[in-house]
C-alpha positions as CSV (number, residue, x, y, z in Angstrom):
1,M,-103.5,-36.4,-91.6
2,Q,-105.1,-35.1,-88.4
3,N,-105.8,-37.8,-85.9
4,Y,-108.4,-37.4,-83.2
5,G,-107.7,-40.7,-81.2
6,C,-109.7,-43.4,-82.9
7,C,-111.1,-41.2,-85.6
8,T,-109.4,-39.4,-88.6
9,A,-110.9,-36.7,-90.7
10,D,-110.0,-38.9,-93.7
11,H,-112.5,-41.5,-92.3
12,F,-115.1,-38.7,-92.6
13,S,-114.1,-38.1,-96.2
14,I,-114.5,-41.7,-97.2
15,T,-117.8,-42.1,-95.3
16,I,-119.3,-38.9,-96.6
17,L,-118.3,-39.7,-100.1
18,A,-120.2,-43.1,-99.8
19,L,-123.2,-41.2,-98.6
20,F,-123.0,-38.8,-101.6
21,D,-123.0,-41.8,-103.9
22,K,-126.1,-43.0,-102.1
23,A,-127.7,-39.6,-102.3
24,R,-126.9,-39.3,-106.0
25,S,-128.4,-42.7,-106.8
26,D,-131.1,-43.1,-109.5
27,S,-133.9,-43.3,-106.9
28,Y,-132.8,-40.0,-105.4
29,W,-132.7,-38.2,-108.7
30,K,-136.1,-39.8,-109.7
31,R,-137.6,-38.5,-106.5
32,L,-136.3,-35.0,-107.2
33,N,-137.5,-35.1,-110.8
34,S,-141.0,-36.3,-109.8
35,T,-141.7,-33.0,-108.0
36,P,-143.3,-30.2,-110.0
37,D,-141.1,-27.5,-111.4
38,P,-141.8,-24.4,-109.2
39,V,-141.9,-22.1,-112.3
40,T,-144.1,-24.2,-114.7
41,D,-145.8,-26.4,-112.1
42,K,-145.3,-29.3,-114.5
43,Q,-143.7,-32.6,-113.8
44,H,-140.2,-33.0,-115.2
45,S,-139.8,-35.5,-118.1
46,D,-137.5,-38.4,-117.8
47,D,-135.0,-36.7,-120.2
48,T,-135.0,-33.5,-118.2
49,K,-133.1,-33.7,-114.9
50,V,-133.6,-31.2,-112.1
51,L,-130.0,-31.9,-111.1
52,S,-127.4,-33.7,-113.0
53,T,-125.3,-36.3,-111.3
54,N,-122.3,-34.5,-112.8
55,Q,-123.0,-31.4,-110.6
56,P,-121.3,-31.3,-107.2
57,A,-123.4,-32.1,-104.2
58,T,-124.0,-29.0,-102.2
59,I,-123.2,-29.2,-98.5
60,F,-124.4,-26.9,-95.7
61,F,-122.3,-27.0,-92.5
62,S,-124.5,-26.3,-89.4
63,Y,-122.2,-25.7,-86.4
64,S,-121.5,-23.5,-83.4
65,H,-118.8,-20.9,-83.9
66,K,-117.1,-22.4,-80.8
67,D,-116.5,-25.4,-83.0
68,E,-115.0,-23.5,-85.9
69,E,-111.6,-25.1,-85.5
70,L,-113.0,-28.6,-85.9
71,R,-115.2,-27.5,-88.8
72,D,-112.1,-26.1,-90.5
73,E,-110.3,-29.4,-90.1
74,L,-113.2,-31.3,-91.6
75,T,-113.4,-28.8,-94.5
76,K,-109.7,-29.3,-95.2
77,H,-110.0,-33.0,-95.3
78,L,-113.1,-32.7,-97.7
79,S,-111.2,-30.3,-99.9
80,I,-110.1,-33.1,-102.3
81,L,-113.8,-33.8,-103.0
82,E,-114.4,-30.1,-103.6
83,R,-111.4,-29.9,-105.9
84,N,-112.6,-32.9,-107.9
85,G,-116.1,-31.4,-108.3
86,V,-117.8,-34.0,-106.1
87,I,-119.0,-31.5,-103.5
88,S,-119.5,-27.8,-103.0
89,G,-119.4,-26.8,-99.3
90,W,-120.8,-23.7,-97.6
91,H,-120.9,-22.3,-94.1
92,D,-121.7,-18.9,-92.7
93,R,-118.2,-17.6,-92.7
94,R,-118.5,-17.4,-96.5
95,I,-121.2,-14.6,-96.2
96,A,-119.9,-11.5,-98.0
97,P,-119.8,-8.2,-96.2
98,G,-123.0,-6.3,-96.6
99,E,-125.1,-9.5,-97.3
100,E,-128.1,-10.2,-95.1
101,W,-126.7,-13.2,-93.1
102,A,-130.1,-14.7,-92.1
103,N,-131.2,-14.7,-95.8
104,E,-128.0,-16.3,-97.0
105,I,-128.2,-19.0,-94.3
106,D,-131.9,-19.7,-95.2
107,E,-131.1,-19.9,-98.9
108,W,-128.3,-22.4,-98.4
109,M,-130.2,-24.5,-95.9
110,D,-133.2,-24.7,-98.3
111,T,-131.1,-25.8,-101.3
112,A,-128.3,-27.9,-99.8
113,Q,-128.4,-31.6,-100.8
114,V,-126.4,-32.6,-97.7
115,I,-126.7,-30.9,-94.3
116,L,-123.9,-31.7,-91.9
117,L,-124.9,-31.1,-88.3
118,L,-121.7,-30.6,-86.3
119,I,-122.8,-31.7,-82.8
120,S,-121.3,-30.5,-79.5
121,S,-122.6,-29.1,-76.3
122,D,-122.2,-25.6,-77.8
123,F,-124.2,-26.6,-80.8
124,I,-127.1,-27.9,-78.7
125,A,-126.9,-24.8,-76.4
126,S,-127.0,-22.4,-79.3
127,D,-130.5,-21.0,-79.8
128,Y,-129.8,-20.3,-83.4
129,C,-128.5,-23.7,-84.2
130,W,-131.3,-25.5,-82.4
131,N,-134.3,-23.3,-83.2
132,I,-133.4,-22.4,-86.7
133,E,-130.9,-24.7,-88.3
134,V,-131.8,-28.1,-86.6
135,K,-135.5,-27.3,-87.0
136,R,-135.2,-26.6,-90.8
137,A,-132.8,-29.5,-91.4
138,M,-135.2,-31.9,-89.8
139,E,-138.2,-30.5,-91.7
140,R,-136.4,-31.0,-94.9
141,H,-135.2,-34.5,-93.8
142,E,-138.9,-35.4,-93.1
143,A,-139.8,-34.2,-96.6
144,G,-137.1,-36.5,-98.0
145,E,-135.1,-33.6,-99.5
146,P,-131.6,-33.5,-98.2
147,C,-129.3,-36.1,-96.6
148,V,-128.9,-34.9,-93.0
149,I,-125.7,-36.2,-91.2
150,P,-125.0,-35.6,-87.6
151,I,-121.2,-35.5,-86.9
152,I,-120.4,-35.8,-83.2
153,L,-117.6,-33.4,-82.5
154,R,-117.5,-33.4,-78.8
155,P,-119.2,-35.5,-76.1
156,V,-122.8,-34.4,-75.4
157,N,-126.1,-36.1,-74.7
158,W,-127.8,-35.9,-78.1
159,S,-129.8,-39.2,-78.4
160,S,-133.1,-37.4,-77.5
161,A,-132.5,-34.7,-80.0
162,P,-134.6,-34.5,-83.2
163,F,-131.6,-35.8,-85.1
164,G,-131.0,-38.6,-82.6
165,K,-132.8,-41.1,-84.9
166,L,-130.3,-40.5,-87.7
167,Q,-127.1,-42.5,-88.2
168,A,-124.2,-40.3,-87.0
169,L,-120.5,-40.1,-87.8
170,P,-117.9,-41.2,-86.7
171,Q,-118.6,-44.9,-86.5
172,N,-120.5,-45.7,-83.2
173,A,-121.0,-42.0,-82.7
174,K,-117.7,-41.5,-80.9
175,P,-116.9,-37.8,-80.6
176,V,-114.2,-36.7,-83.0
177,A,-112.3,-34.6,-80.4
178,T,-112.1,-37.2,-77.6
179,C,-112.4,-40.7,-79.0
180,G,-109.6,-43.0,-78.2
């Protein structure tokens, strides 16, 4: 198990799994099912679920490429959840050659049930992360759609960021790479 001082990636796995349980609660699914179907423009009936709680929760990793190594570590520690069908994770390195990368990112950002914002100075300095991904994540958060979770990778002043009002991981928002 990788240890980053006071924090372990297994701690993330346990905490994120608890958040998935919350996100998959009855009230969450009722809210999703109370929205009109985009094709028929009709409300879903109680016996027709938009999403089944048996489906894996979809996760979008928003990160700076300079933090790829830490993203890979987190992905490895979440792999048991993926293997058990609890989650299905996605990040931009999974875009196939020839695909339009901006469209792929937009599609995943717009459909993910969980958006992990992997926070560092490089993430905040990235125009794409800040202007596209953070903006869209917070728009969806305000609409009550996904569960947006900031994960503090490296020390940075993030409290005044749009996601500064959200509970971050690890506990006490201690950066993964330097806590301890």
